[in-house]
Structure formats: C-alpha cells, structure tokens
VEXDREN-2710 file (C-alpha; in Angstrom, 1 decimal):
% VEXDREN-2710
k/r/px/py/pz
1/UNK/108.9/93.0/102.5
2/UNK/109.3/89.2/102.2
3/UNK/107.7/87.7/99.2
4/UNK/109.4/84.2/99.6
5/UNK/112.0/84.6/97.0
6/UNK/112.4/86.1/93.4
7/UNK/113.7/84.3/90.2
8/UNK/115.7/86.8/88.6
9/UNK/116.6/86.4/84.8
10/UNK/119.3/88.7/83.4
11/UNK/119.0/88.9/79.7
12/UNK/122.9/89.8/79.4
13/UNK/122.6/90.7/75.7
14/UNK/126.2/92.8/76.3
15/UNK/124.5/95.9/75.0
16/UNK/127.1/98.5/75.7
17/UNK/127.9/100.3/72.3
18/UNK/127.2/103.2/73.9
19/UNK/129.7/102.5/76.9
20/UNK/132.2/100.6/74.8
21/UNK/134.6/99.8/77.6
22/UNK/133.4/97.2/80.1
23/UNK/135.2/98.7/83.3
24/UNK/133.1/101.9/82.3
25/UNK/129.8/99.9/82.7
26/UNK/130.5/98.4/86.0
27/UNK/133.4/98.0/88.6
28/UNK/132.6/94.0/88.8
29/UNK/133.6/91.0/86.1
30/UNK/130.0/90.1/85.9
31/UNK/126.8/92.2/86.2
32/UNK/125.1/90.0/88.5
33/UNK/128.0/90.4/91.3
34/UNK/125.6/92.5/93.2
35/UNK/123.4/89.7/94.3
36/UNK/126.4/88.5/96.0
37/UNK/125.1/91.3/99.0
38/UNK/122.3/89.2/99.5
39/UNK/123.9/85.7/99.2
40/UNK/121.8/84.8/96.3
41/UNK/123.1/82.1/93.9
42/UNK/123.8/83.0/90.6
43/UNK/123.9/80.7/87.6
44/UNK/126.0/81.7/84.6
45/UNK/124.7/80.0/81.6
46/UNK/125.5/79.9/77.7
47/UNK/122.3/81.0/76.0
48/UNK/124.0/79.3/72.6
49/UNK/123.0/75.9/74.6
50/UNK/119.1/75.6/75.2
51/UNK/119.5/72.5/77.3
52/UNK/121.7/74.2/79.9
53/UNK/119.6/76.9/79.9
54/UNK/116.6/74.7/80.8
55/UNK/118.5/73.1/83.3
56/UNK/119.3/76.2/84.6
57/UNK/115.8/77.1/84.8
58/UNK/114.6/74.3/86.7
59/UNK/117.4/74.3/89.4
60/UNK/116.7/78.0/90.0
61/UNK/112.8/77.6/90.4
62/UNK/113.5/74.2/92.6
63/UNK/115.8/76.3/94.8
64/UNK/113.5/79.3/95.2
65/UNK/110.6/76.9/96.0
66/UNK/112.7/74.9/98.4
67/UNK/114.2/77.9/100.2
68/UNK/112.0/80.8/99.5
69/UNK/115.2/82.7/98.5
70/UNK/116.2/84.7/95.7
71/UNK/118.2/83.3/93.1
72/UNK/119.6/84.5/89.8
73/UNK/120.2/83.5/86.2
74/UNK/122.8/85.0/84.2
75/UNK/121.7/84.3/80.5
76/UNK/124.8/85.3/78.6
77/UNK/124.0/86.2/75.1
78/UNK/124.1/89.3/72.2
79/UNK/121.9/91.4/70.8
80/UNK/122.2/91.1/67.0
81/UNK/120.8/94.2/65.9
82/UNK/121.8/96.7/68.2
83/UNK/119.2/98.4/70.1
84/UNK/116.8/98.3/67.2
85/UNK/116.8/96.9/63.9
86/UNK/117.6/100.2/62.2
87/UNK/120.8/100.9/64.7
88/UNK/124.3/100.5/63.7
89/UNK/125.9/99.2/66.6
90/UNK/129.4/98.4/65.1
91/UNK/130.0/101.9/65.2
92/UNK/131.4/101.9/68.8
93/UNK/131.7/98.1/68.7
94/UNK/133.6/97.0/66.1
95/UNK/135.3/93.8/66.9
96/UNK/132.1/92.7/69.0
97/UNK/129.7/93.0/66.2
98/UNK/132.5/91.3/63.6
99/UNK/132.1/88.3/65.9
100/UNK/128.4/88.4/65.9
101/UNK/127.8/88.6/62.5
102/UNK/129.7/85.5/62.1
103/UNK/127.9/83.7/64.7
104/UNK/125.3/81.2/64.0
105/UNK/122.0/81.7/65.7
106/UNK/120.9/79.6/68.6
107/UNK/118.6/77.8/66.4
108/UNK/120.9/76.7/63.9
109/UNK/123.7/75.9/66.5
110/UNK/121.3/73.6/68.1
111/UNK/119.6/72.1/65.0
112/UNK/123.3/70.9/63.8
113/UNK/124.1/69.5/67.5
114/UNK/120.5/67.6/67.1
115/UNK/121.7/66.3/63.8
116/UNK/125.0/65.6/64.5
117/UNK/123.6/63.5/67.7
118/UNK/121.2/61.4/65.3
119/UNK/118.1/63.0/67.1
120/UNK/116.7/64.7/63.9
121/UNK/117.4/64.7/60.4
122/UNK/117.7/67.9/58.2
123/UNK/114.3/67.4/56.9
124/UNK/112.6/67.0/60.5
125/UNK/114.5/70.2/61.4
126/UNK/113.4/72.3/58.5
127/UNK/109.5/71.0/59.0
128/UNK/109.8/71.8/63.0
129/UNK/111.0/75.4/61.5
130/UNK/108.3/75.9/58.7
131/UNK/105.5/74.9/61.4
132/UNK/106.9/77.7/63.6
133/UNK/107.1/80.5/61.0
134/UNK/103.7/79.4/59.9
135/UNK/102.3/79.8/63.4
136/UNK/103.6/83.2/63.8
137/UNK/102.6/84.3/60.3
138/UNK/99.0/83.1/61.3
139/UNK/99.2/85.0/64.5
140/UNK/98.8/81.8/66.7
141/UNK/100.1/80.9/70.1
142/UNK/103.5/79.2/69.7
143/UNK/104.1/78.5/73.3
144/UNK/102.9/75.4/75.1
145/UNK/101.3/77.0/78.4
146/UNK/100.8/75.5/81.4
147/UNK/96.9/74.8/82.1
148/UNK/95.6/77.3/84.4
149/UNK/94.9/76.3/88.1
150/UNK/92.9/78.2/90.8
151/UNK/95.2/80.9/92.6
152/UNK/94.3/81.1/96.2
153/UNK/95.5/84.6/96.4
154/UNK/93.8/86.0/93.4
155/UNK/91.4/88.9/94.4
156/UNK/88.4/89.8/92.4
157/UNK/88.7/93.3/90.9
158/UNK/85.4/93.4/89.4
159/UNK/83.6/95.4/92.0
160/UNK/86.3/98.3/91.5
161/UNK/85.9/98.5/87.8
162/UNK/84.2/101.3/86.5
163/UNK/84.0/103.1/89.8
164/UNK/84.5/106.9/89.8
165/UNK/86.2/109.5/92.2
166/UNK/82.9/111.4/92.2
167/UNK/80.9/108.4/93.2
168/UNK/79.2/109.6/96.7
169/UNK/80.2/107.7/99.8
170/UNK/79.2/108.1/103.6
171/UNK/82.4/108.4/105.9
172/UNK/80.6/109.2/109.0
173/UNK/80.4/106.7/111.9
174/UNK/77.7/106.3/114.8
175/UNK/79.0/108.1/117.8
176/UNK/78.6/105.1/119.9
177/UNK/80.7/103.2/117.8
178/UNK/83.7/105.7/117.6
179/UNK/83.5/105.7/121.4
180/UNK/83.9/102.1/121.8
181/UNK/86.7/102.2/119.0
182/UNK/88.6/105.1/120.5
183/UNK/88.3/103.2/124.0
184/UNK/89.8/100.1/122.5
185/UNK/92.9/101.7/121.1
186/UNK/93.5/104.1/123.6
187/UNK/93.2/102.0/126.8
188/UNK/96.3/100.5/127.4
189/UNK/97.3/97.4/129.4
190/UNK/98.4/98.6/133.1
191/UNK/101.6/96.7/133.1
192/UNK/103.1/98.6/129.8
193/UNK/105.6/101.2/131.0
194/UNK/105.7/104.1/128.4
195/UNK/107.9/106.6/128.1
196/UNK/106.8/109.8/129.8
197/UNK/106.1/111.9/126.8
198/UNK/104.1/108.9/125.0
199/UNK/102.3/108.3/128.4
200/UNK/101.1/111.9/128.1
201/UNK/99.9/111.5/124.7
202/UNK/97.6/108.5/125.5
203/UNK/96.5/110.2/128.6
204/UNK/95.3/113.3/126.4
205/UNK/93.4/111.1/123.9
206/UNK/91.3/109.5/126.8
207/UNK/90.3/112.9/127.6
208/UNK/90.0/113.8/123.9
209/UNK/87.6/110.7/123.8
210/UNK/85.6/112.4/126.8
211/UNK/85.6/115.5/125.2
212/UNK/87.7/117.3/127.8
213/UNK/90.3/118.0/125.1
214/UNK/90.1/119.0/121.4
215/UNK/90.9/116.3/119.1
216/UNK/94.3/116.6/117.7
217/UNK/95.8/114.7/114.5
218/UNK/97.2/111.9/115.8
219/UNK/93.8/110.7/117.5
220/UNK/91.7/111.2/114.6
221/UNK/94.3/109.3/112.1
222/UNK/94.5/106.5/114.6
223/UNK/90.5/106.3/114.9
224/UNK/90.2/106.3/111.0
225/UNK/92.4/103.4/110.9
226/UNK/90.5/101.8/113.7
227/UNK/87.3/102.0/112.0
228/UNK/88.4/100.6/108.7
229/UNK/89.9/97.6/110.3
230/UNK/86.7/97.2/112.4
231/UNK/84.8/97.2/109.2
232/UNK/87.0/94.5/107.3
233/UNK/89.8/96.6/105.7
234/UNK/93.5/95.8/106.5
235/UNK/96.1/98.3/107.0
236/UNK/99.8/98.5/106.0
237/UNK/101.5/101.8/106.6
238/UNK/105.2/102.0/105.6
239/UNK/107.7/104.8/105.7
240/UNK/110.4/106.6/107.5
241/UNK/109.4/106.6/111.3
242/UNK/105.9/105.9/110.8
243/UNK/105.5/103.8/113.9
244/UNK/105.7/106.8/115.9
245/UNK/105.4/109.3/113.2
246/UNK/108.1/111.9/112.3
247/UNK/106.6/114.3/114.3
248/UNK/106.0/112.4/117.4
249/UNK/102.2/112.5/116.9
250/UNK/101.1/109.1/115.7
251/UNK/102.3/106.5/118.1
252/UNK/100.9/103.5/116.1
253/UNK/103.4/101.3/117.9
254/UNK/104.5/101.8/121.3
255/UNK/107.9/100.7/122.8
256/UNK/107.9/99.3/126.2
257/UNK/110.7/101.1/128.5
258/UNK/111.1/98.3/130.6
259/UNK/112.0/95.5/128.1
260/UNK/111.8/97.4/124.6
261/UNK/109.2/95.3/123.3
262/UNK/106.3/96.6/121.3
263/UNK/102.5/97.0/121.8
264/UNK/100.2/97.7/118.9
265/UNK/97.2/99.2/120.0
266/UNK/95.3/98.6/116.5
267/UNK/96.1/95.0/116.5
268/UNK/93.8/94.4/119.4
269/UNK/90.9/95.2/116.8
270/UNK/92.0/92.2/114.7
271/UNK/92.2/88.6/114.5
272/UNK/95.3/88.2/112.2
273/UNK/98.3/90.5/113.7
274/UNK/99.2/90.9/109.8
275/UNK/96.0/92.8/109.0
276/UNK/97.9/95.6/111.0
277/UNK/101.5/96.2/109.3
278/UNK/103.4/99.1/110.1
279/UNK/107.0/99.7/108.9
280/UNK/109.7/102.0/109.7
281/UNK/111.6/101.5/106.4
282/UNK/114.8/102.2/105.4
283/UNK/116.1/105.4/103.4
284/UNK/115.5/103.9/100.0
285/UNK/112.6/105.5/98.7
286/UNK/112.4/104.3/95.3
287/UNK/112.7/100.5/96.3
288/UNK/110.0/100.9/99.1
289/UNK/107.8/103.1/97.3
290/UNK/107.9/100.5/94.6
291/UNK/107.0/97.6/96.5
292/UNK/104.1/99.4/98.0
293/UNK/102.7/100.3/94.6
294/UNK/102.9/97.0/93.6
295/UNK/101.4/95.8/96.9
296/UNK/98.5/98.0/96.2
297/UNK/97.8/96.4/93.0
298/UNK/97.1/93.2/94.0
299/UNK/95.0/93.7/97.2
300/UNK/92.3/96.6/97.0
301/UNK/91.2/95.6/100.3
302/UNK/94.2/97.1/102.2
303/UNK/94.7/100.9/102.9
304/UNK/98.5/101.2/101.4
305/UNK/100.3/103.8/102.9
306/UNK/104.0/105.2/101.8
307/UNK/105.0/107.9/104.1
308/UNK/108.0/110.1/103.7
309/UNK/109.9/111.3/106.6
310/UNK/109.6/114.8/104.9
311/UNK/107.8/115.2/101.9
312/UNK/110.5/116.1/99.4
313/UNK/112.2/112.5/100.0
314/UNK/110.0/111.2/97.7
315/UNK/112.3/112.8/95.0
316/UNK/114.3/109.6/95.1
317/UNK/111.6/107.9/93.9
318/UNK/110.3/109.9/91.2
319/UNK/110.6/107.3/88.7
320/UNK/108.1/105.4/90.5
321/UNK/105.7/108.2/90.6
322/UNK/105.9/109.1/87.3
323/UNK/106.1/105.8/85.3
324/UNK/103.8/103.8/87.6
325/UNK/101.5/105.5/90.2
326/UNK/100.3/108.3/88.0
327/UNK/100.1/106.7/84.6
328/UNK/99.8/103.1/85.4
329/UNK/96.1/102.8/85.0
330/UNK/96.2/104.8/81.7
331/UNK/98.9/102.4/80.3
332/UNK/98.3/99.2/81.4
333/UNK/94.7/99.4/83.0
334/UNK/96.2/98.6/86.7
335/UNK/94.5/100.1/89.4
336/UNK/96.2/101.1/92.5
337/UNK/94.9/102.8/95.6
338/UNK/98.0/103.9/96.9
339/UNK/98.5/106.7/99.6
340/UNK/101.3/108.8/99.7
341/UNK/101.9/110.7/102.8
342/UNK/104.2/113.9/102.2
343/UNK/104.8/116.3/105.2
344/UNK/104.6/119.9/103.5
345/UNK/104.6/122.9/104.9
346/UNK/106.8/126.6/105.1
347/UNK/107.9/126.6/108.9
348/UNK/111.7/127.8/108.1
349/UNK/113.2/124.7/108.3
350/UNK/115.3/125.4/104.9
351/UNK/114.8/124.4/101.0
352/UNK/115.1/120.3/101.9
353/UNK/112.7/120.0/104.7
354/UNK/109.7/122.7/103.5
355/UNK/108.3/121.6/100.1
356/UNK/106.8/118.3/99.0
357/UNK/107.1/119.6/95.6
358/UNK/103.1/119.8/95.3
359/UNK/103.6/121.3/91.6
360/UNK/105.1/117.7/90.1
361/UNK/102.2/115.8/91.4
362/UNK/99.6/118.5/89.9
363/UNK/101.4/118.3/86.8
364/UNK/100.8/114.6/86.3
365/UNK/96.9/114.7/87.2
366/UNK/94.8/114.4/84.0
367/UNK/91.4/112.3/83.5
368/UNK/90.8/111.5/87.2
369/UNK/94.1/109.3/87.4
370/UNK/94.6/110.3/91.0
371/UNK/93.9/112.4/94.0
372/UNK/95.8/115.4/95.2
373/UNK/94.5/116.8/99.0
374/UNK/96.0/119.0/101.4
375/UNK/93.4/118.7/104.5
376/UNK/93.7/121.3/107.3
377/UNK/91.8/119.5/110.0
378/UNK/92.0/116.1/111.6
379/UNK/88.2/115.5/110.9
380/UNK/89.1/116.0/107.0
381/UNK/92.0/113.5/107.6
382/UNK/89.6/110.9/109.2
383/UNK/87.3/111.3/106.2
384/UNK/89.7/111.5/103.6
385/UNK/91.0/108.4/104.8
386/UNK/87.6/106.5/105.1
387/UNK/86.7/107.9/101.6
388/UNK/89.7/106.1/100.0
389/UNK/88.5/102.6/101.1
390/UNK/84.9/103.0/101.5
391/UNK/84.4/104.2/97.9
392/UNK/85.0/101.6/95.1
393/UNK/87.3/103.7/93.0
394/UNK/91.0/102.5/93.4
395/UNK/92.7/105.5/92.3
396/UNK/96.6/107.0/94.1
397/UNK/95.8/109.7/96.9
398/UNK/98.5/112.0/97.3
399/UNK/98.3/113.9/100.7
400/UNK/100.2/117.0/101.6
401/UNK/100.5/115.9/105.3
402/UNK/100.8/118.6/108.3
403/UNK/103.9/119.5/110.4
404/UNK/103.6/122.4/112.4
405/UNK/99.7/122.0/112.2
406/UNK/99.8/118.8/114.3
407/UNK/100.2/120.8/116.9
408/UNK/98.3/124.3/115.9
409/UNK/95.5/124.8/118.3
410/UNK/93.4/126.1/115.6
411/UNK/93.5/122.8/114.1
412/UNK/91.5/120.6/116.1
413/UNK/88.0/118.6/115.6
414/UNK/85.5/117.0/117.9
415/UNK/83.9/113.5/117.6
416/UNK/80.9/114.9/116.4
417/UNK/82.9/116.0/113.1
418/UNK/83.8/112.6/112.4
419/UNK/80.4/111.1/113.2
420/UNK/78.4/113.4/111.1
421/UNK/80.7/115.0/108.8
422/UNK/82.4/114.5/105.4
423/UNK/85.5/114.8/103.5
424/UNK/84.9/118.8/102.1
425/UNK/86.9/119.2/98.7
426/UNK/86.2/122.9/99.7
427/UNK/85.7/124.5/103.0
428/UNK/83.8/127.6/102.8
429/UNK/84.8/130.9/104.4
430/UNK/83.7/131.7/108.0
431/UNK/85.3/134.9/108.6
432/UNK/83.6/137.5/106.5
433/UNK/80.5/138.7/108.8
434/UNK/78.4/139.9/105.9
435/UNK/78.8/137.9/103.2
436/UNK/77.1/140.9/101.1
437/UNK/79.7/143.3/102.0
438/UNK/82.8/141.2/101.5
439/UNK/85.3/142.6/99.5
440/UNK/88.1/140.3/99.2
441/UNK/88.1/136.7/98.8
442/UNK/91.6/134.9/99.7
443/UNK/91.9/131.2/98.4
444/UNK/94.4/129.1/99.8
445/UNK/95.3/125.3/100.6
446/UNK/97.3/123.6/103.5
447/UNK/98.9/125.2/106.6
448/UNK/99.3/128.9/105.2
449/UNK/95.4/129.3/106.1
450/UNK/96.0/129.6/109.9
451/UNK/98.8/132.2/109.1
452/UNK/96.1/134.0/107.2
453/UNK/93.4/133.7/109.9
454/UNK/95.7/134.7/113.0
455/UNK/96.6/137.8/111.1
456/UNK/92.9/138.4/110.1
457/UNK/91.9/138.2/113.3
458/UNK/94.7/140.3/114.6
459/UNK/93.6/142.9/112.2
460/UNK/89.9/142.7/113.0
461/UNK/89.1/142.2/109.2
462/UNK/85.4/141.7/108.7
463/UNK/85.1/142.0/104.9
464/UNK/87.9/139.4/104.0
465/UNK/86.6/135.8/103.2
466/UNK/89.2/132.9/103.8
467/UNK/88.3/130.2/101.8
468/UNK/90.3/126.8/102.0
469/UNK/90.6/124.4/99.0
470/UNK/91.2/120.9/100.4
471/UNK/91.2/119.0/97.2
472/UNK/93.3/120.1/94.5
473/UNK/92.7/117.4/92.0
474/UNK/90.2/116.8/91.2
475/UNK/89.6/120.6/91.5
476/UNK/86.1/121.3/93.1
477/UNK/85.1/123.7/90.4
478/UNK/81.2/123.5/91.6
479/UNK/82.1/124.2/95.0
480/UNK/84.2/127.1/94.5
481/UNK/81.6/128.7/92.1
482/UNK/78.9/128.3/94.8
483/UNK/81.5/130.1/97.2
484/UNK/82.3/133.0/94.8
485/UNK/78.7/133.6/94.1
486/UNK/77.9/133.6/97.8
487/UNK/80.3/136.3/98.1
488/UNK/79.3/138.4/94.9
489/UNK/80.2/141.9/96.3
490/UNK/83.9/140.7/96.2
491/UNK/85.7/141.7/92.9
492/UNK/89.2/141.0/94.3
493/UNK/89.9/136.9/94.1
494/UNK/93.5/136.3/95.7
495/UNK/95.3/132.8/95.6
496/UNK/97.7/132.8/98.4
497/UNK/100.3/130.2/98.7
498/UNK/103.6/130.0/100.7
499/UNK/105.6/128.1/97.9
500/UNK/107.6/130.2/95.2
501/UNK/105.2/131.5/92.4
502/UNK/106.9/128.8/89.9
503/UNK/106.2/125.8/92.4
504/UNK/103.1/125.1/94.4
505/UNK/99.6/125.0/93.1
506/UNK/99.5/128.4/91.3
507/UNK/100.5/127.7/87.6
508/UNK/98.8/124.1/87.9
509/UNK/95.3/125.3/88.9
510/UNK/94.7/128.8/87.9
511/UNK/92.6/127.9/84.9
512/UNK/90.4/126.2/87.0
513/UNK/90.1/129.5/89.4
514/UNK/89.4/131.5/86.5
515/UNK/86.8/129.8/85.2
516/UNK/85.0/129.8/88.5
517/UNK/85.1/133.6/88.4
518/UNK/82.2/135.7/88.1
519/UNK/82.4/138.4/85.5
520/UNK/83.1/141.2/88.0
521/UNK/85.9/139.4/90.0
522/UNK/89.6/139.2/89.2
523/UNK/92.2/136.9/90.2
524/UNK/95.5/137.8/91.7
525/UNK/98.4/136.0/93.1
526/UNK/99.8/136.6/96.9
527/UNK/102.8/134.8/97.6
528/UNK/106.8/134.2/97.1
529/UNK/108.4/135.4/93.9
530/UNK/109.9/132.6/91.9
531/UNK/112.6/130.8/93.0
532/UNK/115.0/128.0/91.7
533/UNK/115.1/126.8/95.5
534/UNK/111.8/125.6/97.5
535/UNK/112.4/127.9/100.6
536/UNK/115.0/130.5/101.9
537/UNK/117.8/128.8/104.1
538/UNK/117.7/131.4/106.7
539/UNK/115.3/131.8/109.5
540/UNK/114.9/135.2/109.3
541/UNK/114.3/135.5/105.6
542/UNK/111.8/132.8/105.9
543/UNK/109.7/134.9/108.7
544/UNK/110.1/138.1/106.6
545/UNK/108.9/136.3/103.7
546/UNK/106.1/134.7/105.2
547/UNK/104.8/138.0/106.9
548/UNK/105.0/139.6/103.7
549/UNK/102.9/137.0/101.6
550/UNK/100.0/137.1/104.3
551/UNK/100.0/140.9/104.6
552/UNK/99.9/140.8/100.7
553/UNK/97.0/138.3/100.5
554/UNK/94.9/140.2/103.3
555/UNK/95.4/143.8/102.8
556/UNK/98.2/144.3/100.3
557/UNK/97.8/146.1/96.9
558/UNK/96.9/143.4/94.3
559/UNK/98.6/143.5/90.6
560/UNK/97.5/140.2/89.1
561/UNK/100.0/137.8/89.1
562/UNK/103.0/140.0/89.2
563/UNK/105.7/139.8/91.9
564/UNK/108.8/141.8/92.3
565/UNK/112.3/139.6/92.1
END
C-alpha cells in the first residue's frame, strides 16, 4: 500500500458546536495526535499568518519529496458562519463565536501587517482587493496555476469511455494455449518443499490439466489470472487470507516448509514481479477496500480484486461501497473496474458467516452502474474474470464467491469449457426430460442450485426444470424469457433462495421475473421466512430450514410470496 508518503492538510476550523466540549470530541490535545502512531511529523500553524502557512507548506512538501513519508499540516483556523451561512453556531458555542465575531479576517490582518511594515500602502491593498473581487464576479480563475508537465504515470482512458456492459467479448482461449499456461503455473521447481496438503493440491492440478480429474475452482481461477497476465494485463488481489484462500483452495502464493520463503507461480509469467501483487491485508475493510477502489480508478489495465474472508466482512466498508464504488461514475464520471469477492452461502455457520448481504448490492444497482454475479461452476468463474478485463467497459463487479461449492463434486468443469465457452448470464435447465411436459420451473442463484439438484435427482423428478441466474444485475431478461418460453407447458414459476425473504435477491429482482412471465405462468416464492438475522445460529435449525425450502421449491404447495412466520 506504499505510495511514497502523503501530505495531509487538516483544515482545523474547530467546528464543534454540536459537541461543545473538546474532551467529548477527542481524547487528545490536538486532533492530529493520531498521526503520531505512524511517526509522521505534524506542523501546527496559525492560519491567520499566511507567511507561516506558506513556510509550513514548503517544508511539508520538501519532507515528503525527500523522505517519501507522511507529513501533516494542522491549519488552525475557525469557521465564521458555523456549518453554513444560515446556521447559528452561537447557540451552543457562545463564547467562541463572541470572539470570532470580534476577530478580523486573515485578509484584514495581513493587510495591516504589510502596511505597518511599509510593503504596501492602503491604496495598493484596496486595489489588490478590488482586482480579486472583479475576477470573482467575472468568473475568472484567480489562482496562479503551475504549467502542466507530462505525467509519466498518466493513463489514457479514451478506449474505455462509452463502453457498455452489453458489448460482446470473446473469453475463450485456444486449448493449446491453456495447456501451456496451465503447465507453467502448476509445474513447480523440484527443490520446493510444500506442506503435504498443498503438494496434493498441485498434484491434483496436474491431473486436472491432463483430464484425469475434473477441474475445480482453484484451478480455473488461477488459470484465468494466468491467461490475463499472458495477454498483458496485471493482477492485484488484496484481501483477507487471499494468498492461499480462506477455504484453502487458491494457493497462489506457496510457502516453503524448509525455509519459510514464498514462491509465486503466477509471477513466472511476467518480467516485472510487481505485475502480480497478492496481499494478505489487515482486517480493516474500509481502509483496504477504499485503497483498492482508488487504485482501480487509476489503472484500467490491472485486474484489481478486494476479497473478504467472509462476504459480510464487507459491512465494515459499507461507506466505501455506497459513496464510491456504486455511485462514483454517476457522481464524478470516475470509472472503476474493481472486483469484490464476497464468500456467500448457507452451510450452517451461523448469522455472521453465511450471507454476503446480496440484497444491499442489488439495491444499489441502476443504469448499468455495476454487475452482480453468482457463478456456480469453475468455468463460469474463468469466463467472468476474463470478461471483466477483455471488455472495454470498466464497471465494478460484485461476486458472490463459493464456499462449500469449492469442493462440491457436481460443481466442476473441463478445459474444453474454458476453451470454447463464455460467461452465461443464465444457465438453462438440463433436468426436465421433456420441455413440453415441464410442470414447474425453479429459478435460483448460487449454491442452492446444487441442493435443489441433489434432491431433484433423489426424488427422480422429470417434470421440474432448474434454471440458474448467474448474473443478477444487469438482469438477463432476454435469456429468461427464452427459457420460460421453452418450458411453456409449465404454469408454476418458483424463485428459490437460501436467504430470508426480506434479504437475498427476491425483493430486488421480482419485477424482472414478473416481466418475463408468460400469460399462463404465475410467480411463487420458496425460501426462508422473513428474519432480522441473516441465518440461524443452531446447525440443526439450519438443516431443517434448508430441507424445507428445497422441498417447497420442488414439490411443495405454492402460495405466491406468502411465507409462514
């Protein structure tokens, strides 16, 4: 996260009229004392003294340029009118504002000083004032600006302007190229001593590349990164336990058991090691996610990913999601291709480790501002990541990433799926044996598909279709309409989700679902009842709830969106 130091300017206007006691506002004498924890020098300067302010600014900038470290200017001043010109701060800060209203402005104080020292006379001071005021009234620039110089680090964003999420893009790759890249990242030097469990992961990946084992998520994800690096893109994966993966599946950074040193398979594909950055960050979600958002807005050629250890860990960064990631383009025209990896799925781990709060992201979606996906196969993950960079559109991508699906024997792919496939916003049904006799269509997203599939196969149901919505925003209306038409004998359309009814996707996508229905079809809900908590805290309760919602979706009686509570 090093950026060569930052010059922090605190406009310390002492606004505290809603917290009138200084010891209620902070526990230290100065508001800048927090900078002491990183050893940053702090320059306290009286804002009524312009010469001192200029001196401190020059000194602070020289310090930053010389040492590449943070420095802070505490600009001690005041706010003349409170929060705004119509506000009355004296109601809660009577003594302070009695003093402020008697106090001359910085311009007046400096003018008196210049006159007293014989630098200017009163007429010259007034002339400067009048010229400045005239410029303001005319809307002219009043600040003397430094002439622009070429910036070696600037990026031409022109190719990305005007690009759309609907722009077609090829994400498949020739099989021989996939084989070659797979071999390069999965064949390790003979002298590397790995932990036995990690060594088995890589031994299995060799078998997957040879077609002896079906491909898992870790193989496909790492191969997606390899293909993008091979095509000139860069990778920045930052998060909580991101090197190995929270669920022991990624292993993009290997730790030697003999000397503790690390080996990065993906770095074998690039000339500059910094082109592959993988960081196990501290548990400060707001700070780290904000940094990665800023990074993504400056480099469209890098796949920038923030990953939570569990999806709901992003709660600590909600302000970044609301005010920057989801709305930065609408507010400031600022493009960002940041990817959020949020592990999501109900496996009985309790309220704090089940839900990535999918509903919050869908609520923020509008006007193609970002994408929300829940891939259910390794191939889908591969094509989704490649699409994010190969397509010119730079929009945030929120991914409900797998947990138990990582090792689900049904959630697998092949190298041919990577070579010839693409990201499917909707995966059509493959269960109903005769589309003309389908009685019920169950729509779902994410891990619950495999719960439904296993139960459907146990029950030997042949007249129920299972359809996966892999991209929840922008919603795939055209694909869903085509799938509902293909099973037009079915009049029961069920949305099934693991989350409580007031959470998950239900309330955010049902308008899309209703638009897609045919005249003879009716929409129903199957899932958990409304709940303040994301999930049950007792494992047995979870199992019972999960079995109930699966049964309801496949064979249960339906009653629109009614649920018993």
